[in-house]
C-alpha positions, 0 to 999 in steps of 0.5 A: 391519633396523629399522622406522621412520617419517619425521617430517620431511624436508628437502633436504641436498645435491643428492643427499641428504635429511636425515630426522628419523625415529622408529624402534622400536629406537632412538627419534628420530634424524637420518639421511641418505638418497639422493634420486635420484627417491625422496621419503620419505612421512611416513605410511608405515612403513618397514624399513631400516638405517643406519650411521655415515658422516660427520656423520649415519648413512646410511640403507640398504636402505629399503623400505615396509612399510605406507602409511597413506592419510590424506585431508582433515582426517585428513591434517592430523592426521597432520602434527600427530602427526609434528610433536609427535613431532619436537618432543618426543621426546628423541633416541636413547631407544627408545620401542617402546610409543609406536611401536606406538601411533603406528602404530595411531593412523595406522591408525585415522585412515585409517578414521574420520571422527571423528579426535578420540578417536584424537588424544586417546588418542595425546596422552595416551600421548605424555605418559605416555612423556615422563614428564609423564603424569597420571590421569583418575581421580585428582587431583594429590594421589592422591585419587580424582576425585569425579563430583559435583565440578569440577576444574581442570587444572594442567600437570605436576601434574594435576587440582585441585578447583576449590574448593581454596584453594591454586589461585592460578595461571592455569588452564583452566575447571573440568571436571565430575569425571564427564567425567574419570571417563568418559575414564579408564574408556574409556567417553566418548561425550559430545562434552563429554567429548572437548572437555574432553580436548582442552583438558586435553591441549593445556594439558599439551602446550603447556607442553612446547613452546617455540613453537607448532606449525606444523601447527595453523595448517593449518586454522582449526578446530584440532586 
């Protein structure tokens, strides 16, 4: 039996669901499940198996292992994470570490009133898993971030000092090196650090997305 999360669901035929799932063993793929009176939940960890049958594998023996109770803003955050995975994960590539990170993030979201750190840490790990990771402690040239310098972030490249003459493209505001170092060392406490992380990671992710995320439109304050 395999462990999985449902990322997206839609009715397929009168008695079936077409599910986009993220499994620990096989990564992201589409499967078909019988509808009956069961509606798959996006915030549950399941156990099940599947076998080829027709156009899509048929999901069998599905049972819930754990339910993550997300409410209010944290519910929207959970929808955001699921949409990120559905939009960015390649198909049929196992990502066991990211799978565990996703489960830990959902667990964290159900027990906090401050979701931002959980979201930022997940976004960072997702970029690493996709091969677009960067370091908070080194610039794009491998040089150590200086606490007393300011840096711009360039998608798919990393940080560049704001006084570097080679920067000639649209970019975000410059961020103090001390913020980046606090994030990289896991000791960020100041709201300014998390605000910097939010803008940097949004820049990195939006560069990979072909169209805006639907989940970000669910609440005005943004994710």
